[in-house]
N, C-alpha and C positions, 0 to 999 in steps of 0.2 A: 592430669591436673590433680594436685593434692587436695584432699578434702579439708574444708574449713570447719574446725571444731564448733565454732559458734553457730554457723548455719545449721549444722546437724543438731546442735542444742536447741535451736529455735524450731526446727522441724518437729522435734519431739514435743516441745512446748505446745505448738499449734495442735498436734494430734491429741494431746491430753485434754484439750478444752472440752470435748464432748464428755469425757469421763468425769471431769470436774463438775460439769453441769448436772450429770446424772447423780453424782454423790450428793450435791446440794439439794436436788429435787427429792431424793430419797429421805434426806434429813427433814425437810419440810413436811413431807407426807407422814413420816413416822411421828413427828412432833405434834401432829394434829389428828392422830388416829387413835383407835382403842389401845394401841401399843405405846402410847406416848410415855407412860410411866416407865416402861422398859427402856425406851430410848434415853430419857433424861437420867434414869437410874444408871445406865451404862456409862454415859459421859461424865457422871459425877461419882463414879465408883472409886474409892481410894485404892491406890496401888503402891506398895512399898518396894523400893529398889535398894538392895544392900550388897555391896561388894567390899569386903574387908572393912576398913574403918568408915567407908562412905555409907551413909544411911539417909534416905530421903523418902517421905511419903507424900503423895500428891494424887489428885484426881486424874482420871484418864485424859480429860480435856487439857489439863495443865501439862501432863507428860508429853502429849502431842505438841502443844504450843512451845514448851521450853526444851523438850528433848528432841523429837524427830524434826521439828522445824529448824533446829540448828544445823542439821544436815542440808536442808534446803538452802539456807543462807551460805553454807560452805560452798555449794555448787554455784550459787549466784556470785559469790566472791571470786571464784575461779573464772567465771565468765567475764566479770569486770576486769580482772587482771589481764586476761588474754586480750581483751579489746583495747586496754590502755597501752599494752606493749606491742601488739601485733595487728590489731584490727581497726575498727572505725574510730575509736577514741585516740588512736595514735596520730591521726592527722588533724591538727588544730583547725584547718579550714573546713573540713567535713564535720568536725565536732561542734563548731560554733552555733549553727542553726538549730540542730536538735537539742543542744544544751540550753539555749535560750528558750526553746519551746517547752522543755521539761521544767525550767524555772518558772515560766509563766503558768504552766499546768499544775504547779504545786502552790504557788502564791495565791492565785485567784480562788481556788476551792477553799483554802484556809480562811481567806477574807470573808467569803460568803457564809461559811460555817459560823465564824465569830459574829457576823452581823445578826444571826439568829440566836446566838448563845452567849454573847459577851456578859450578859447580866444574869445568866442561869447558874446557880450554885451547883458545883459538881459536874457541870457539862462543858466548861471551857477547855478542859484538858483533851477533849476529843477533836480538836481542830486539825490534828494530823491525819485523822481517819480518811477524809476525802482527797488527800494529796497523792495517794498511791494509784498506780495502774497495774492491772494483772496481765503479765506478759502472755500467759497461756491463752486466756480468753480473747485478748485483743488480737493476737496473731492468728488464733483459730478463726475468728470472725473475718479477718482480712483474707486468710487463705481461701475461705469459702466463696469469696466474690472477686478474687484477684486475677482471674484468668486473662482479662484484657487490660489490666492495669500495669503501669511500668514497675519494674523491679526496684527502682529507686524509692518507691513508697515504702516497701518492706524494710529496706535498709534504714530509711528515715525513722520508721516506727521502732525498729530494733535499737538504734542508737539512742533515741528518745527514752525508750524503756530502760536501757542500761543506766543512763544519767538519772532517771527517776528513781531506780533502785538504789543508786549510790546516795541520793538525797534522803530517801526514806530510812536507809540504814543509819545515816547521820542523825536524823530526828529521833530514831529509837534510842541511840546511844545517849543523846542529850536529855530526852524527856522521860525515859522509862528506866533509868538506872539511878536508884536512890538508896539511901541508907547503906552505902558501900562499906564492906568489911575489908580492911587493908590486907590481912594475911592471906585469905583466900584469893584476893585479887593479885597479890604478889605470886602466889602459886600458879595462877593462870598465866601470868606473864612469863614465868620460868618455863612452863610447858610450851608456850608459843615460841620462846627463844630456842628451846630444844628442837622444835619442828623446823625453825629457820636454819639451825645448824645442820640438820639432815640434808639440806639442799647442797651442802659442800661434799657430801658423801654420795658419789654417783650411783653406787650399787646398794644404797640403803634399802632394806626390805620395806615393802609397802606397809607391812604390819606395824612398823615403828611409827609411821605417820598416823595410822589409826589409833595407836596407843597414846600418842601425843595429843591428838584431837580429843580423845576421851578424857584425858587428864585435864586439859584446858577447859572442857565443858563442865566437868565435875566441880572444879574450883570456882568457875564462873557462877554456877548455880548457887553455890554457898556465899558468893561475894555480894550479891544484890544487883549485879549488872545483867542486862538482858543477854541471854545466850546467843541471840541472833548476831550480836556484835562480835562475839568470839568466833562464830562460824565464818564471818567475813575475814576477820584478822587471821584465822588459821589458813584460809584459802590463799592469802597473800604470801604465806611462807612456802607454798608449794612451788618448786622450780618449774619454769616453763621449758627448759632445755631437756634433751633426751638423757636417759640413764646411761646408755651406751650408743655409739655411732650406729645409725640405721634403725634405732628403736624409737617408738613414740615417746614424747615427753611425759614426765610424771604428771603434770597438770592435765594433759590430754587423757592419760590413762584414767585418772580419777573422774574427770568429766564424763568420759564414755561409760565408765563402770557404774557411777552413781546416778547419773541423770535419769535413766529409765525408771529406777526405783523411786526417785523423787517425783517425777512427772506422773507416773501411773500408780504410785503407792502412797507416798507421804502426803502430797497435796490433796488427792481425793479424800484421804482419811481425815485431814484437817478440815476440808470442806464439810465432810459428814458430821464431825463433832462440833463445828463452830457455826454452821449455817442454820441449824434447826431452832425454831422458836414458835411459840404458840400463837395462833391467830386470834385467840381469845382477847377481846378488848382492842382489836386492831384498829377499829374506827377512831379510838382515842389516841392511838399512836401516830396516825397518819399526819395529823397537824401539830404534833409535838415539835418543839424547837430543834431537838437533836435529829429527829427524822428528817425534817425539812432542811436543816443545815447540811446533813450528809447527802441527801438526795439531790438537792440543788447544787451543792458543792461539786459533786462528781459529774452530774449531768450537764449543768450549765457552766460551772467554774472551769472544768477541764477543757471544754471546747472553746470557751472564750479565752482562757489563758494560753492554750497551745496555738490556736489559730491566730489570735491577736498578736502573739510574740512573733510568729512567722511573718505576718502581714507588716508589722512595724519594721522588722529587720529588712525585708525586701524593699519597702518604700524608702527607708533611710539609706539604702545602698550598702549596708554592711553584711548582707546575706543574700543567698540565692535559693530559690525553690529547688526541691529535688528534681533531677534531670527528667524532663518530659512530663512532669506532673502538672495537672491543672489546679486551679484554685478550688474547684468543686471536689476533686479527689483529695486534696489536702484537708478540706473541711470534713470529709468523711472519715479520714484517719484521726482527726482531732476529736470527733465524736467517739471513736473506739477507745480513746484514752480515758473516757469516763467509766470504763469497765474496771472497777476497783476490786471487787470480789475477794479473793483469798488474801491479798496483801492488806486491803482495808479491814477485813475481818480480823486479821492478825493484830493490826494496830489497835483495833477496837477492844480485843481481848486484853491488851496491855493497859489501855486507857481507862477502862471501866471495871471495877472489881466484881468478882463473881456474885457478891451479895446484892449488887445493884441490878436486879433482874429487869426492871422496867426500862432503864437506860440501855441495857444490852439489847433488849428486844427492839427498841426504837432505832438503834444504830444498825442492827441487822436488817430491819425493814428498809431503812434508807439505802443501805448498800445493795441489797437485792434488787429493789425497784430501779435504782439508778443504773445498775449494771445491765438489767434487761432493756431499759429504755435506750441506753447508749449503744449497746450492741445492735439492737433492732434498727434504730434510726441510722446508725453508722453503716450497716450493711445495705440498707435501702438506698442511701445516698451513693455509696460506692458502686452498687449494682446499676443505678441510674447513670452514674458517670461512665461506667464501663460500656453501657449501651450507647451513649453519645459518642464515645471514642470509636466504637465499632462502626457507627454510621459515618463518621468523618473519614475513617480509613477506607470504607467501601466507596465513598465519594471521591477518594483520592486527594483529600485535603490534608 
């Protein structure tokens, strides 16, 4: 049987969850240790990149956010394209339920956040922070307790996460692309058009795709649009067919080649530079509107939105539960969707400027606490559900 690129993709995602957690923990420890000045000095160190006429100076945190994370979104975009054309998103009947769950899981957290922050100056723009689900952490948590659970739950979470990713990319494009500059934007468009043209050249060297992506990224950085959007658009230009008969497709080659570097390098590095914040004054941050909006949006909003959408769809008769799954197991998966972590931190870095340290610390605190709560309770519920399933099977029920 041929290997499924997306299943391999997600296996790597799940395996990287532990490394992501270690990177975030290291950041929190360093940010509250005698070496805190060195940690914050490192992430805020200016670094200049100059290649020919291209010249840009930014802090290490910004280079990771706008530079390396564009490669992450390039890989995510290829995952989305594969699923739309060949995988779970290609079947409208299979797509309906997780798509509705993803929609509910984005709408409810946003409403909860706005309930706390609608009247807060400078805080309303953070409503997109709790709408995201971290694939790596959610799948890693599910993998740790899924021995007795049906495989349909993993496929459900996979499809839901893909739909959620697609929605988050759309939000980033709309909310965080401002003061656009026309000529750099046109240059990015031409670079993407060139990448699309390479799809007609079956034997096009892979280096040409890399050059096209680098050009599109450089123009986008100057245009004012988020480079994450360009990452996804560039992915959509990569052909899914093989270069020659009997060979892997170009898309699969890039997915297989880049994903380990993204999962075990780029994402942990982003977690390291983005998750660290000082515990000084943390008691004042705990009840801040931004902290509560993010914390309750992710922890309560995600589970209510995802589980509620599934329940309504099943009761209304226009959807079915994943094959063999119980309501308790679905609730456990809904809890895992509240693990926002890297995706929520990425949106937070776009939503709140670097000078707004208090708001950044509040949103980081909310993301970290919500992710810990959601993962812990979700794993407990799924472990309990797995135990009940084992007892039923032993009793022959």
